[in-house]
C-alpha positions as CSV (number, residue, x, y, z in Angstrom):
1,M,100.3,2.2,-57.3
2,N,96.6,1.3,-56.6
3,L,94.8,3.5,-53.5
4,L,93.0,0.7,-52.7
5,S,95.7,-1.0,-52.0
6,L,96.4,0.7,-49.2
7,P,95.0,1.0,-46.0
8,N,92.3,3.2,-45.2
9,E,94.4,4.7,-42.5
10,V,97.0,5.7,-44.7
11,L,94.6,6.6,-47.4
12,I,92.6,9.2,-45.0
13,W,95.7,10.8,-42.5
14,Y,98.7,10.5,-45.1
15,I,97.0,11.2,-48.5
16,F,93.3,12.9,-48.2
17,S,93.7,15.2,-45.3
18,L,96.6,17.1,-47.6
19,D,95.9,20.7,-47.7
20,T,96.7,20.1,-51.6
21,I,93.7,17.8,-51.8
22,S,90.6,20.1,-52.0
23,I,87.1,19.1,-50.9
24,S,86.3,18.9,-55.0
25,D,89.0,16.5,-55.5
26,L,87.6,14.2,-52.6
27,Q,84.0,14.4,-54.5
28,S,85.4,13.6,-57.9
29,L,86.8,10.5,-56.2
30,M,84.0,9.7,-54.7
31,V,81.9,10.0,-57.6
32,S,84.7,7.6,-59.8
33,C,84.9,5.0,-57.4
34,R,82.5,3.2,-55.2
35,P,85.0,1.5,-52.6
36,L,86.8,5.2,-52.2
37,Y,83.1,6.3,-52.0
38,N,82.6,4.7,-48.9
39,I,86.3,5.1,-47.1
40,I,85.5,9.0,-47.9
41,R,82.4,9.3,-46.9
42,E,82.3,7.3,-43.7
43,S,85.5,9.4,-42.2
44,D,83.8,12.3,-40.4
45,E,86.9,13.6,-39.0
46,L,88.3,13.7,-42.3
47,W,85.4,16.0,-43.3
48,R,85.8,17.9,-40.2
49,L,89.3,18.8,-40.9
50,K,88.3,19.7,-44.7
51,F,85.7,22.1,-43.5
52,I,88.3,23.8,-41.2
53,Q,90.9,24.0,-44.0
54,R,88.5,25.7,-46.3
55,W,86.3,27.9,-44.0
56,G,87.8,28.2,-40.7
57,N,86.0,27.3,-37.3
58,F,83.6,29.2,-37.0
59,L,80.9,27.1,-36.2
60,S,81.8,27.4,-32.6
61,Q,78.7,26.5,-31.3
62,T,79.0,22.9,-32.4
63,P,80.5,20.7,-29.8
64,N,83.8,18.7,-31.4
65,S,81.7,15.1,-29.7
66,Y,79.0,15.3,-32.6
67,E,79.7,12.4,-35.2
68,N,78.6,12.3,-38.4
69,V,77.6,15.4,-39.5
70,W,80.6,17.0,-41.1
71,F,80.2,15.4,-44.6
72,E,76.4,16.6,-44.3
73,W,77.8,20.2,-43.2
74,T,80.2,20.1,-45.8
75,T,78.0,19.7,-48.4
76,M,75.3,22.0,-47.0
77,R,78.3,24.8,-47.0
78,L,79.1,24.1,-51.0
79,K,75.5,24.4,-51.7
80,K,74.8,27.1,-49.9
81,A,78.0,28.9,-51.0
82,K,76.9,28.2,-55.1
83,E,73.4,30.0,-54.2
84,V,74.6,32.7,-52.3
85,Q,77.2,33.8,-55.1
86,K,74.4,33.2,-57.7
87,A,72.0,35.3,-55.5
88,V,74.4,38.3,-55.4
89,Q,75.3,38.2,-59.1
90,N,71.8,38.3,-59.9
91,M,70.7,41.1,-57.6
92,S,71.1,44.0,-60.0
93,S,68.6,42.6,-62.6
94,V,66.0,42.8,-59.6
95,A,67.1,45.6,-57.6
96,Y,67.8,48.2,-60.3
97,P,67.8,50.9,-60.0
98,L,67.2,51.3,-56.5
99,G,70.0,49.6,-55.5
100,Q,67.9,47.7,-52.3
101,S,68.1,44.0,-52.1
102,P,64.4,42.4,-52.0
103,L,63.9,40.8,-48.4
104,I,62.2,37.9,-50.1
105,V,65.6,36.9,-51.3
106,I,67.1,37.1,-48.3
107,N,64.7,34.9,-46.6
108,E,65.0,32.4,-48.9
109,L,68.5,32.4,-48.6
110,I,68.5,32.0,-45.0
111,A,65.5,29.5,-44.7
112,G,66.3,26.9,-42.4
113,P,67.8,26.8,-38.3
114,Y,71.4,27.0,-37.9
115,P,73.5,26.8,-39.1
116,I,72.2,27.7,-42.1
117,P,72.1,31.6,-41.6
118,E,75.6,31.6,-40.3
119,Y,76.9,30.3,-43.7
120,V,75.4,32.5,-45.6
121,Q,77.1,35.5,-43.5
122,N,80.5,33.9,-43.9
123,E,79.8,33.0,-47.6
124,L,79.0,36.8,-47.9
125,E,81.8,37.8,-46.0
126,E,84.3,35.9,-48.3
127,I,83.0,37.5,-51.5
128,I,83.3,40.8,-50.0
129,Y,87.1,40.4,-49.7
130,D,87.1,38.7,-52.9
131,K,89.5,40.5,-55.1
132,K,88.3,39.2,-58.7
133,I,85.0,40.3,-57.1
134,R,85.6,43.4,-55.6
135,E,86.6,44.7,-59.1
136,N,83.4,44.6,-60.1
137,K,81.3,47.6,-57.8
138,T,77.9,46.7,-58.4
139,T,78.7,43.1,-57.3
140,L,80.3,44.4,-54.0
141,H,77.8,46.6,-53.4
142,Y,75.2,44.0,-53.5
143,A,77.2,41.8,-51.6
144,R,77.5,44.0,-49.0
145,D,73.8,45.2,-49.0
146,V,72.9,41.5,-48.3
147,L,75.1,40.5,-45.9
148,V,73.9,43.6,-43.6
149,K,70.3,42.2,-44.5
150,V,71.3,38.9,-42.9
151,R,73.2,40.2,-40.0
152,I,70.1,42.1,-39.2
153,S,67.9,38.6,-39.8
154,I,70.3,36.6,-37.3
155,L,70.6,39.3,-34.7
156,D,67.1,39.5,-34.4
157,K,66.6,36.1,-33.5
158,K,68.9,36.4,-31.1
159,W,67.2,39.3,-29.5
160,R,64.3,37.6,-29.4
161,D,65.9,34.8,-27.6
162,F,67.7,37.7,-25.2
163,M,64.6,39.6,-24.8
164,A,62.4,36.4,-24.1
165,Q,64.7,35.5,-20.7
166,P,63.5,36.3,-17.0
167,E,65.2,39.6,-15.9
168,S,67.0,38.1,-13.3
169,Q,68.7,35.7,-15.8
170,K,69.5,38.6,-18.4
171,S,73.5,39.5,-18.7
172,L,74.2,42.8,-19.3
173,F,77.4,41.7,-21.1
174,E,75.5,40.2,-23.7
175,G,72.9,42.8,-24.4
176,V,75.7,44.9,-24.6
177,A,77.6,42.7,-27.1
178,L,74.7,42.3,-29.1
179,I,73.9,46.3,-29.6
180,S,77.8,46.6,-30.6
181,Q,76.9,43.6,-33.5
182,W,74.2,45.9,-34.4
183,A,76.4,48.8,-34.4
184,T,79.2,47.1,-36.6
185,L,76.5,45.5,-39.4
186,E,78.2,47.1,-42.1
187,H,81.9,46.1,-41.0
188,G,82.4,42.9,-43.1
189,K,84.9,40.6,-41.1
190,G,85.0,43.3,-38.5
191,Q,81.9,43.2,-36.7
192,T,82.3,42.5,-33.3
193,C,83.0,39.1,-32.2
194,L,81.6,37.4,-29.4
195,K,84.5,35.5,-29.0
196,D,87.2,38.2,-28.8
197,L,85.0,39.7,-26.2
198,E,85.3,37.0,-24.2
199,S,88.4,36.4,-24.6
200,S,89.3,40.0,-23.3
201,I,86.7,39.4,-20.1
202,E,89.1,36.1,-19.5
203,K,92.3,37.8,-19.5
204,I,90.7,40.5,-16.9
205,T,89.5,38.0,-15.1
206,D,92.5,36.3,-14.7
207,R,94.3,39.2,-13.9
208,V,92.1,39.4,-10.7
209,K,92.4,35.8,-9.6
210,Q,96.6,36.4,-9.7
211,L,96.0,39.6,-7.9
212,L,93.8,38.0,-5.1
213,E,96.2,35.3,-4.8
214,L,99.0,37.6,-4.3
215,E,97.4,39.3,-1.5
216,V,95.2,36.9,0.5
217,G,96.1,33.4,-1.4
218,K,93.4,31.6,-3.8
219,V,90.1,32.3,-3.4
220,S,89.4,28.9,-2.5
221,C,91.4,28.6,0.5
222,A,89.2,31.8,1.6
223,S,86.4,29.9,3.1
224,T,86.5,30.2,6.3
225,D,86.3,34.0,5.6
226,D,82.7,35.6,5.7
227,P,81.5,35.5,2.8
228,N,80.4,38.9,2.2
229,K,83.8,40.5,3.0
230,K,85.2,37.9,0.5
231,N,82.6,39.4,-1.9
232,L,83.6,42.7,-1.4
233,K,87.1,41.7,-1.6
234,I,86.7,40.4,-4.6
235,L,84.7,43.2,-6.4
236,D,87.7,45.8,-5.1
237,S,90.1,43.5,-6.9
238,I,88.1,44.4,-10.1
239,N,88.1,47.7,-9.7
240,Q,91.7,47.7,-9.0
241,V,92.5,45.7,-12.1
242,M,90.4,47.5,-14.5
243,F,90.6,51.3,-13.2
244,N,94.1,51.3,-12.0
245,E,96.0,48.4,-13.9
246,L,94.7,48.6,-17.3
247,G,93.4,52.7,-17.0
248,F,89.5,51.8,-18.0
249,K,87.9,55.4,-18.0
250,K,84.6,56.6,-18.0
251,L,83.5,58.8,-21.1
252,P,81.6,61.6,-19.6
253,N,78.2,61.4,-19.5
254,C,77.5,64.1,-22.3
255,D,80.2,63.2,-24.5
256,T,79.1,61.8,-27.7
257,S,81.8,62.8,-29.6
258,D,83.1,59.4,-29.7
259,Y,80.5,56.6,-31.6
260,N,82.7,54.1,-31.3
261,L,83.1,54.1,-27.5
262,Y,79.5,54.3,-27.2
263,C,78.0,51.0,-29.1
264,K,81.0,49.4,-30.6
265,F,82.0,47.3,-27.4
266,Q,85.8,45.9,-29.0
267,K,86.6,49.6,-29.1
268,A,86.3,50.1,-25.2
269,F,88.4,47.3,-24.6
270,E,91.0,48.7,-27.0
271,R,90.8,52.1,-26.0
272,K,90.1,51.6,-22.2
273,K,87.3,53.7,-22.7
274,G,83.6,53.5,-22.5
275,C,80.0,55.1,-21.5
276,P,79.3,53.8,-17.8
277,P,76.7,51.0,-19.1
278,V,79.8,49.6,-21.0
279,L,82.2,49.6,-18.4
280,C,79.4,48.2,-16.2
281,A,78.9,45.2,-18.5
282,I,82.6,44.8,-18.0
283,Y,82.7,44.9,-14.7
284,Q,79.7,42.3,-14.2
285,E,80.9,39.9,-16.4
286,V,84.0,39.6,-14.9
287,T,82.0,38.9,-11.4
288,R,79.8,36.4,-12.7
289,K,83.3,34.9,-13.9
290,M,84.4,34.8,-10.0
291,G,80.9,33.5,-9.2
292,I,79.2,36.6,-7.7
293,V,75.8,38.1,-8.8
294,C,75.9,41.4,-8.3
295,K,74.2,45.0,-10.1
296,A,76.5,47.6,-11.1
297,V,74.6,50.6,-9.6
298,Y,77.2,53.5,-10.1
299,C,79.9,54.3,-12.0
300,G,82.5,56.7,-11.2
301,Q,85.7,57.8,-12.8
302,N,87.9,55.3,-11.5
303,Y,85.8,52.7,-10.1
304,I,82.1,50.7,-10.1
305,R,80.0,50.5,-6.9
306,A,78.4,47.4,-6.9
307,S,75.3,45.9,-5.1
308,L,75.0,42.4,-4.4
309,Y,71.6,41.3,-5.2
310,P,71.0,39.4,-8.0
311,S,68.5,42.0,-10.1
312,L,69.7,43.3,-13.6
313,A,66.4,44.9,-14.5
314,G,66.6,47.6,-16.7
315,S,70.6,47.5,-17.3
316,V,69.7,46.7,-21.0
317,D,67.2,49.4,-21.6
318,S,69.7,51.7,-20.4
319,V,72.3,51.2,-22.8
320,M,69.6,51.2,-25.4
321,T,68.3,54.7,-24.1
322,R,72.0,56.0,-24.6
323,L,72.3,54.9,-28.1
324,T,69.2,56.2,-29.3
325,H,69.7,59.4,-27.6
326,F,73.5,59.3,-29.2
327,V,72.3,58.6,-32.7
328,W,69.1,61.0,-32.4
329,S,71.5,64.0,-31.6
330,Q,73.9,62.6,-34.7
331,Y,70.7,62.9,-36.5
332,D,69.5,66.3,-35.8
333,E,73.1,68.1,-36.1
334,F,74.1,66.7,-39.5
335,G,70.5,66.3,-41.5
336,Q,68.8,63.4,-42.6
337,D,70.6,62.0,-45.5
338,S,73.8,61.7,-43.9
339,M,72.7,59.9,-41.1
340,R,69.5,58.4,-42.4
341,D,71.1,54.6,-42.7
342,D,72.8,54.9,-39.0
343,L,69.2,55.8,-37.9
344,L,67.3,53.1,-39.6
345,F,69.8,50.6,-37.9
346,Y,69.1,51.6,-34.4
347,M,65.1,52.4,-34.8
348,R,65.0,48.7,-36.5
349,L,67.2,47.3,-33.3
350,E,64.4,48.7,-31.2
351,C,61.9,46.7,-33.2
352,S,63.8,43.8,-32.2
353,M,63.7,44.7,-28.8
354,S,60.2,45.4,-28.3
355,P,58.7,43.4,-31.4
356,Q,55.3,43.5,-29.8
357,D,55.1,47.5,-29.7
358,P,53.0,48.8,-32.7
359,N,54.1,52.6,-31.7
360,I,57.9,51.8,-32.3
361,I,56.7,49.3,-35.6
362,T,55.0,52.1,-37.0
363,R,57.5,54.6,-36.3
364,Y,59.9,52.4,-38.1
365,A,57.5,52.0,-41.2
366,E,56.8,55.7,-41.0
367,D,60.7,56.7,-41.9
368,C,60.8,53.4,-44.1
369,I,58.5,55.4,-46.2
370,R,59.7,58.6,-46.0
371,L,63.3,57.8,-47.1
372,G,61.7,55.0,-49.4
373,I,64.1,52.1,-48.0
374,Q,63.7,49.0,-46.4
375,L,59.9,48.9,-47.0
376,D,59.7,45.2,-47.5
377,D,61.1,44.9,-43.9
378,A,58.8,47.3,-42.3
379,I,56.0,45.6,-44.0
380,Q,57.0,41.9,-42.6
381,L,57.2,43.6,-39.1
382,L,54.0,45.3,-39.4
383,Q,51.9,42.0,-40.7
384,N,53.5,40.6,-37.7
385,N,52.4,42.7,-35.4
386,F,49.1,43.5,-36.8
387,S,47.9,39.9,-36.9
388,S,48.8,39.9,-33.0
389,L,46.7,42.7,-32.3
390,K,43.8,42.7,-34.9
391,S,41.2,42.0,-32.8
392,Q,42.4,45.0,-30.2
393,E,38.9,47.2,-29.5
394,Y,39.6,51.0,-29.2
395,G,41.6,52.7,-26.1
396,P,40.1,54.8,-23.8
397,F,38.4,58.2,-24.2
398,I,40.6,61.7,-24.6
399,G,38.2,64.2,-24.5
400,N,35.6,63.6,-26.9
401,V,37.8,61.8,-29.2
402,F,38.4,58.2,-29.6
403,P,42.2,57.3,-30.1
404,P,42.5,54.8,-33.0
405,S,43.7,51.4,-32.0
406,P,46.8,49.8,-32.9
407,S,45.4,47.7,-35.2
408,K,44.2,50.4,-37.1
409,M,47.2,52.6,-37.1
410,L,49.1,49.2,-38.1
411,E,46.7,48.7,-40.9
412,K,47.4,52.2,-42.4
413,Y,50.8,51.8,-42.2
414,L,50.9,48.9,-43.8
415,E,48.9,50.1,-46.8
416,K,51.0,52.9,-47.3
417,C,54.0,50.8,-46.9
418,I,52.4,48.4,-50.1
419,S,51.7,51.2,-52.1
420,K,55.2,52.8,-51.4
421,L,56.9,49.5,-52.6
422,N,54.7,49.0,-55.7
423,E,56.0,52.8,-56.5
424,Q,59.4,51.3,-56.4
425,K,58.5,48.0,-58.1
426,A,56.9,50.4,-61.1
427,E,60.2,52.2,-61.3
428,I,62.3,48.7,-61.5
429,A,60.2,47.9,-64.2
430,A,60.5,51.0,-66.1
431,A,64.2,51.5,-65.9
432,K,63.9,48.1,-68.4
433,T,62.7,50.6,-71.4
434,V,65.4,51.0,-73.7
435,H,66.8,54.9,-74.2
436,H,67.7,55.4,-77.9
437,R,69.5,58.3,-78.3
438,P,68.2,61.4,-80.6
439,S,71.3,62.8,-82.6
440,S,70.9,66.1,-80.8
441,L,71.9,64.9,-77.4
442,K,75.2,65.9,-76.7
443,F,76.2,64.0,-73.4
444,S,75.9,60.2,-72.2
445,V,75.8,58.1,-69.8
446,G,79.0,57.2,-67.6
447,L,80.8,60.4,-68.9
448,V,82.5,63.0,-66.0
449,V,81.7,66.3,-66.6
450,I,81.5,70.1,-64.9
451,C,78.2,71.2,-63.7
452,N,78.3,75.3,-63.9
453,Y,76.1,76.8,-61.1
454,K,75.5,79.5,-59.4
455,K,74.4,79.4,-55.5
456,W,74.4,81.8,-52.6
457,G,75.7,84.5,-54.9
458,R,78.9,82.5,-55.9
459,N,79.6,80.4,-59.0
460,F,80.5,76.9,-58.5
461,R,81.8,74.5,-61.1
462,K,82.0,70.8,-59.7
463,P,82.8,67.6,-61.3
464,C,79.8,64.8,-61.4
465,V,78.9,61.9,-63.7
466,I,75.8,61.3,-65.7
467,V,73.5,58.6,-64.6
468,S,71.0,59.0,-67.3
469,W,68.8,61.4,-69.6
470,N,65.5,62.5,-71.1
471,V,65.2,64.2,-74.2
472,K,63.4,67.0,-71.9
473,F,62.8,67.8,-68.1
474,Q,60.5,65.1,-66.0
475,E,59.6,65.9,-62.7
476,S,60.9,63.1,-60.2
477,N,60.9,63.3,-56.6
478,E,64.3,61.1,-56.3
479,W,66.5,63.5,-58.7
480,K,64.9,66.9,-57.4
481,S,67.7,69.6,-58.1
482,K,69.0,71.0,-54.8
483,V,71.3,73.7,-57.3
484,T,69.1,76.4,-56.6
485,C,70.8,78.7,-59.5
486,Y,72.0,78.3,-62.7
487,D,73.8,81.0,-64.6
488,G,72.8,83.6,-62.2
489,C,69.3,83.1,-62.2
490,C,67.0,81.2,-59.5
491,C,65.5,78.5,-61.6
492,C,65.4,75.8,-59.2
493,Y,64.1,77.6,-56.1
494,N,62.8,74.8,-53.6
495,K,60.1,76.2,-51.5
496,E,60.0,73.1,-48.8
497,D,63.5,73.9,-48.0
498,S,63.2,77.4,-47.7
499,D,60.3,77.9,-45.1
500,D,61.9,80.8,-43.5
501,V,62.4,82.8,-46.7
502,I,59.9,85.3,-47.9
503,V,59.9,85.5,-51.7
504,D,57.3,87.6,-53.9
505,E,56.7,85.5,-56.6
506,D,55.3,87.4,-59.0
507,E,58.7,89.8,-58.7
508,A,60.8,86.4,-58.7
509,C,59.2,85.3,-62.0
510,S,59.1,88.3,-64.1
511,R,63.1,88.5,-62.6
512,T,63.7,85.1,-63.7
513,K,61.3,84.3,-66.5
514,K,63.8,85.2,-69.4
515,V,67.1,83.5,-68.1
516,I,65.3,80.3,-66.4
517,P,66.8,77.1,-68.8
518,S,64.2,76.0,-71.0
519,Q,62.6,72.9,-70.1
520,D,62.5,71.4,-73.4
521,Q,66.0,70.8,-73.6
522,P,67.3,67.2,-72.8
523,H,68.2,67.0,-69.2
524,Y,70.8,64.6,-67.1
525,H,70.4,63.0,-63.8
526,I,73.9,63.4,-62.4
527,L,75.4,62.4,-59.1
528,M,77.9,65.2,-57.7
529,V,79.7,65.9,-54.3
530,D,80.1,69.5,-53.1
531,S,82.8,69.6,-50.4
532,D,81.5,73.1,-49.5
533,E,78.5,71.4,-48.1
534,D,77.7,69.8,-44.7
535,N,75.7,66.8,-46.0
536,P,77.6,66.8,-49.8
537,Q,76.3,64.1,-51.8
538,F,73.9,65.1,-54.2
539,Q,71.6,63.5,-57.0
540,L,70.5,66.3,-59.4
541,N,68.1,66.5,-62.5
542,V,70.1,69.3,-64.4
543,P,70.1,71.0,-68.1
544,E,72.3,70.3,-70.8
545,E,73.6,74.1,-71.2
546,T,74.6,73.8,-67.4
547,L,77.0,71.2,-68.3
548,E,80.5,70.9,-70.2
549,L,82.9,67.8,-71.1
550,L,85.7,67.6,-68.4
551,P,89.0,67.2,-70.0
552,A,90.6,65.0,-67.5
553,A,88.2,62.8,-65.7
554,V,88.3,62.3,-61.8
555,P,86.6,60.0,-59.4
556,I,83.4,60.7,-58.2
557,G,83.0,59.8,-54.2
558,H,79.3,59.1,-54.6
559,D,77.7,56.3,-52.6
560,K,75.0,55.6,-55.2
561,I,78.0,55.3,-57.8
562,W,78.0,51.6,-57.6
563,V,74.0,50.7,-58.3
564,H,75.0,52.0,-61.8
565,F,78.4,51.5,-62.6
566,E,81.1,48.6,-62.2
567,R,84.3,50.7,-61.9
568,F,85.9,54.1,-63.2
569,D,88.7,53.0,-65.5
570,G,90.2,56.3,-65.2
571,R,88.7,58.1,-68.2
572,R,84.7,57.3,-67.6
573,Y,82.5,55.1,-65.5
574,L,81.8,51.6,-66.8
575,P,78.1,51.3,-66.8
576,N,76.8,47.2,-65.6
577,A,74.6,45.1,-67.4
578,E,71.4,46.8,-66.5
579,K,72.7,50.8,-67.4
580,G,73.9,49.3,-70.5
581,A,70.9,47.6,-71.7
582,Q,69.0,50.8,-70.7
583,F,70.8,53.1,-72.5
584,P,72.5,50.5,-75.2
585,E,73.7,53.3,-77.8
586,D,75.7,55.5,-74.9
587,E,78.7,53.4,-74.7
588,A,79.9,54.1,-77.8
589,V,78.9,58.2,-77.8
590,T,81.0,58.2,-74.2
591,L,84.1,56.4,-76.0
592,S,83.9,58.6,-78.7
593,L,84.0,61.8,-76.7
594,I,86.8,61.0,-74.4
595,G,89.1,59.9,-77.4
């Protein structure tokens, strides 16, 4: 039967709307037949259905009353999906060996108003859960990295809009929700969902209304009561529902043991625990749903005392203060390497909350320089801040010293960031140089080997994976060895890490010069995990004589692995395309060594 002989309604609702008819099928029909093109193109409801079937109704901000937009949005979504997939697949070629997605690529992907950034975010979420893509750990690494940076951009705009509101109109609930979304930037599809939070609030509100109906009848029927008494009754009912029925509990002010309950809003609903600002945010949002504008002024263990005033000034700042205090306490306790990403995330959040504060921007830039990450983002923030402050005069006298103006301070850090970024670009360019193996080289890239060393007077043998090699020792800040002793000698003593240790350098040299491994022998860059360390992930530059082949390879749980390798096959790590091109002869050697 000819499709054109059927009524349009039958075509649309009984044939084209079937789940088995994909968007690409519809596009093929449109190309092949002009009459069908018009029928399909003009059915906005059909395209809305196909969009939701393919990607879900994640565009919750879009009213259903919008007409004649779904074809354009579906077309745009498909185009953006192809752009995202191509960008992620090509990311390693432009970012290797640093593993950091360039901001310029991110900005190009999300250029445009809503819903384009949300399209990109949704597509990246799909990518990181795709079974085929997850097999290539390099692609998965960059998909996750790009997703985090896209989310930062989206939340950055939301923060600017939020902070631009008058203080009297700011919602503590919205502020805490934004912080919670920031805290779950790396959680894939598990990022805090505002709709889930709102649903939890609705459940509490419905229960409060039920309680009021049981006690005094419907609130709307109590119009003859004194308004203040009625409002106080509602506040008491909210306390009753939250603390007595649902069992919410306040975390002690000094309790920083559960990071999830301090900054991840959804966890507070799930576990019925939270820090005071989070509980106050829940309480305050329920009062708003009940038609009361108030300020939660005190959070006891089993209740919240509220003031019937509209001002909410400082509420969001108090939450931010708790979060930054917690992150800094963890940073001090566990060290720079283990907490650096979390620390930078929250420093970046401060930049979003106070984009005109040069002190916050420069502090963020300083840490980006020291850690060598997110430099392009720091440059963009510095440039934006500098453009508005470059004409500012010097500040007041401090004794006989002129303090530098904010514009000078920003300019200084901008130059440092650009210099550091240029160093990294040179490193990326150098990584494209092909390394041909000398015949004397013993090991190869991708091998899992044993590293033998002595530390704290004890002998250690730890598995590691070889990432690259040099025919002789080359100094590198990134690959400084933290292993202090080889074969019983103090050959890699790091003075910077031992300020409290007094060493007679002449005596040390005379004691060790005969047994220090030769710098002329091949050296290997390895990734190693030391289970005896509080901060166990090492990047080391070690001499060949400290390594031996491991008969039965084991996986190495290091975060940097997937910058260099696609997967572990049970015997060795398979280099990604960039690593393979840099060391083209190592693959054959690796296979010959593992048999």
